[in-house]
C-alpha positions, 0 to 999 in steps of 0.5 A: 500500500502506498504511503500517505504523504503530508505537507508541513502543515499536515495537509495531504499532498495533491497526489495522495489527495487524488488517490484517496479521493478516487477511493471515495475519501470525502476529506481528500476531495475537500483538500482538492477543492481547497487547492484548486477552487480559486483558480477554477472560479477565476477561470469561470468568472473570466469566461462568463463575467458574472460572479453568481454564475461563476460560483454556480459553474465552479460548483458544477465543475467540482460536482463533475470532478466528484463524479469523474475523478475515477477516470483521471489516469495521470496522463496530464497534470491534474490541474490541466485535466480539471481545467479541461473539465471546467471549460467543458462545463462553461462551454455547455452553459454557453451553448445552452444560451445559444451564443454564436460559437467558433469551431477550434478546428477552423484555421485561417493563416495569419498572412491571409487575414492581415495581407502582410507577411506571415508572423508567429502567432501566440506571442504577446500582443503589444497592442493589447498590453499596457495602459488599456482601459480595464472596463473597455477591455473587460467589455470587449472580452465579453463580446468574444465568441466562446471559442475565442474567449476561452483560448484568450482567457487561458493564454493571456489571463491564466498564463497557460502555454499553447501545449497545455491549452491544446490538452484542455481544449482537445485541439492542436497547438496550431489551432490554439495559436490560430484562435488566440490570434483571431481573438486578439485581432477581434479585441483590437477592433472592439477596443478601437470601436470603444475608443472612437465611441468615447471620442464621439461622446466627448465631442458631443458633450463639448458641443452641448456645453458650448450651445448651453453657454451661448454668446454673452448678452449685455443687459442695458438698463433703460 
């Protein structure tokens, strides 16, 4: 029988918690929940942009984990396997909402999209880095199709590598890079539209202020 290992704080290690949870140990499952729930919640929140729904989806993801943990074989990192399960839960919810979805198998060469020379996609996008209005960025992310949003959140927000995303999304590394490229291109368009709308609103407000002020009228006493 394998020896149970514990951390300095007396907690089960992840490996032992997985093994014992697969045997039905509730305390071990609770340990896995404490280890991973915050990051699963963060992933769900980024994908649905609603705290109550993210909490609900996190609970659903761990319910699925409880049902399916026996199928974990250690062929990938447990966190990758769990996040794949969580992503599937979120995508099922989004499909039920009948939102438009883009297949991860849809591939468009970068040079065909831009008309320019081929460039490596999946590297940091400098145009989406730096001082961007967080409110506008969050709103733009919400408008992405689920397929684009998932890859963008996993790579640019959660910090996953493309090989890990390919495992989570059950797609090729090339498809992950392609989806990220398209997501960034769409985000840039949405952010530019938001900036133009902001500029128009500012001009309109200035125009209204000028109209309200009007020319100064001298009042002469008769």
